[in-house]
Each structure stands twice: as structure tokens, then as C-alpha cells.
PLY file of the C-alpha trace (Angstrom):
ply
format ascii 1.0
element vertex 55
property float x
property float y
property float z
element edge 54
property int vertex1
property int vertex2
end_header
-86.23 7.29 74.97
-88.31 7.85 78.05
-91.53 6.99 76.18
-90.30 3.66 74.76
-88.00 2.59 77.61
-88.65 4.43 80.86
-86.17 4.16 83.72
-87.18 3.65 87.35
-84.15 4.27 89.56
-84.18 4.64 93.32
-82.71 6.84 94.63
-83.53 9.27 91.83
-80.36 10.36 90.02
-79.36 14.01 89.75
-78.29 13.52 86.12
-79.38 10.93 83.53
-77.48 10.52 80.25
-78.99 8.08 77.74
-77.46 7.29 74.34
-79.06 4.98 71.77
-77.29 4.38 68.46
-79.26 2.99 65.53
-77.15 1.12 62.95
-78.15 0.00 59.46
-75.82 -1.67 56.93
-75.04 0.22 53.74
-74.61 -1.23 50.24
-72.09 1.49 49.36
-70.32 4.49 50.89
-72.56 7.41 51.68
-71.82 11.08 52.32
-73.13 12.48 55.57
-72.97 15.92 57.06
-71.37 16.04 60.49
-73.13 17.24 63.60
-72.15 18.73 66.94
-72.14 16.44 69.95
-72.95 18.27 73.17
-71.52 16.69 76.31
-74.03 16.92 79.16
-72.80 18.24 82.49
-72.74 15.60 85.22
-73.96 16.75 88.63
-74.18 14.54 91.71
-75.40 10.96 91.29
-75.18 10.34 87.53
-76.64 7.42 85.58
-75.24 6.72 82.10
-76.98 4.24 79.79
-75.77 3.44 76.30
-76.69 0.86 73.75
-77.46 0.25 70.15
-79.80 -1.38 67.65
-78.44 -3.20 64.60
-81.06 -3.41 61.88
0 1
1 2
2 3
3 4
4 5
5 6
6 7
7 8
8 9
9 10
10 11
11 12
12 13
13 14
14 15
15 16
16 17
17 18
18 19
19 20
20 21
21 22
22 23
23 24
24 25
25 26
26 27
27 28
28 29
29 30
30 31
31 32
32 33
33 34
34 35
35 36
36 37
37 38
38 39
39 40
40 41
41 42
42 43
43 44
44 45
45 46
46 47
47 48
48 49
49 50
50 51
51 52
52 53
53 54
């Protein structure tokens, strides 16, 4: 994320959490294997950015 969309925040945050979801429509149901989501620890001044791309 930092390479394609860098953040410039002042004052500098202690923690940055960035989530980008990429969506594509499907023609039919698909089987996917699950994955573990790790919740980052928030310390001090925390910035949370989330968004998505619909293709």
C-alpha cells in the first residue's frame, strides 16, 4: 500500500492500520480456503484507513 498510496500524516501516528479490499464479480459460486485475520495492536495515536476497489 505504501508504494502505491503513501500517507503523509503530521504528527506521525504511533500505529497505522491500512485495509484495502479488492472485489471482482463472479459468474458462479466458488470455493475458497479461509485465512487467519490478525488484529494489529493499537498503541497511542492510531490511524485506520479502509477502502475497496470494485473491478
